[in-house]
N, C-alpha and C positions, 0 to 999 in steps of 0.2 A: 113547406121546409124552412128550417131555422138555422140560423148561423150563430155559434156562440163561441166566444173569445173567453178564454180562461187564465188567470196567472194562479201558478203554484210555486211554492220556493222548496229547493232541495236542503238537506244538511250539507255541509261543506264536505263530508267525510263519505255522502253517499253519492256523490255523481258517477263514479267508474260503475257501481252497481245498479245505479237506476238505468244506465244506457246499457249493460248487461241484459237486466231483465227486459228491456224493450227491443233488444234484437231480434227476438221472435216472441210473441206474445202466444199464449197456449191456445191452439185451433178452437176448442170449446169457448173460449173467450171471445176471440173474433167472431164466431158463430152468434154468441148472446149479443153483442153489440148490433151486428147485422139485422137480428131478428127483432131488436129492440129499436129500430129505426134508423140506425147511424149509417150515413152515407161516407163519410171521411172523418178522419180524426187525425190531425196533425199535431206534433208537439216541436217545437223549437227551443233551445235550451242557451242561454247567455250566463255565462257563469253558474249560480245557483238558481237563477230564476227561469221558470219553464212557461213558456206561451203555447196555449191550446187554440186550436182551431177545428171547432166541431160543426160538421153539417149533419144535422138531424131533422128527421119529421117532424117530432115534437121532443122536446127537452124533457118535459114533465112526464111524458108517456114512458121514455126512455128510462128515467129514474125509476118510475115504478115497476117497469118490465125488469131492470136489473136488481131490484130489490130482492127478487126470488130466485135469480139465477145462482146457480151454487158456483161457477166458474167466476163471476164476479164477487161473489160472496168471499171466496178465497182470495181473490185479486187484491181486493181494497185494503186488508190490514198488512199484506206484504207490502204496498205501494206507499201506506201511510207511515210505516217505520223509517223510510227514507226522506220524509218529508219534514220541516222544521215544524215544532209544535205550533198549532193554530194555524198551519197552512195550508188548510183546506181551500178549496177552488175559489176562486172570486171571480165571479161573471165580469167582465169588461165592458162598459158600454160604447157603442160606436159613437164616435166623435165627428169623424168626416170620412169621406171615401171621394174618390175621383169620379166624377158623373161618368156614366156610359157615352153620353153624347158631350161634345165640347161646347163649352159655353160660345154663343154668337158674338164677335167682334164688332 
């Protein structure tokens, strides 16, 4: 299982539309994501900045699977219109996380 963090940025005028589009994603897209190995995909927004947290069996396998999925092929251009130019997803490297066990004092 992989955890992937992604940053994207919305056009200022697209915030309301982006949230409306994501209120309910198409059932066929939901199914395509699950078939591609996505276990969870969460998106937080701060102003125009979007932060995605994706838990997936394999990011590379997911991308390959979605490349031929009609639901995702239709979805991507729709969402791309709402993002700033050149604001494709940038994977964020993990810098730090709280250890599962506390440090010994």
